[in-house]
N, C-alpha and C positions, 0 to 999 in steps of 0.2 A: 148452281147456275141454272137459270131458266132455259128450257129448250128454245132453239132458234125459231123466230117468229112469235114467241109467247111473250106476253107483257112482263115486265120486270116484277119479281115477286110471285110469279104464277106457279112456280114449281118449288119443290122442296129437296133437301138432300137425298131423301128416300125415292125420289122420283114421282111421288104421288102429288096430287093437287094440293095447292096451299090451303091451309085452313086459317079461319079468322081467330083472333085471340079468344073470342067468346067460346067457339068450338074447342079450343085448346083447354080452356078452363073448365068446361063441361067434363072433358076427358080426364083432366086431372082430378076434378072432384069425384068422379065415379071410381077412379083408380084409388084415391084416398079412401073413400068408403069401402071399397073391397078390401084394402089392406087393413083397416080398423076392424071389420067384420072378421077377417082371418085371424087378427090378434085376439079379438074378443072370444072367439071360439077355439083357439089354441089352448089345450089343457096339459101340455107336456110337463110343466113345472109344478103343476098343482099339487101332486102327491108329496114332493119335498117340502113344499110350504105347509101342508097339512101335518106332516111329521113334525115339523119345527114348531107348529102352534101346539100340537099334543105335548111335546116335550116341555115347552114353556109352562103350559098349564100344570103339568106334573111337578115341575120345579116350585111353582107357587104353592100348590097343595102341600108339598113336603115342608116348605118354610113355614107356611101357616100352621101346620100340625105340630111341628117342633116348638113353635111359640106357644101353641095352646097346651101342650103336654109338659113344658118345662117346670112349670109351678107344681103340678101334681107329681111329677117324678122327683122333684126336689124334696117335697114334703114327705113322700114315701121312703126316700133314702134316709131322710133325717129320723124318721120314726124307727127304721130298721137299726140305725146306728145307736139310737137311745136304747132299744132293746138290747142290742148286743153289749153296750156298755153296762147296762144293768145286770146282764147274765154274767159278765166278767167280774163284776164287783161282788157277787155273792159266793 
């Protein structure tokens, strides 16, 4: 309620002077900017994210290396099997 003798809408619930919608918008905008800057500068979860990215890259590297070495390993074991079969036959 407005104080006695004051025009309607002149007071606020906090007892301070009434502010225009433009002033309230500026306050909300500066508050939003402050929250965005706080969010942007917060690095609390960064290390977990970095470890996750590193683990993902290691997994991709392992899968790629297994794919690259499968053919050469297969041919190596086939050659070894042929030599063992030849040695058993003599």
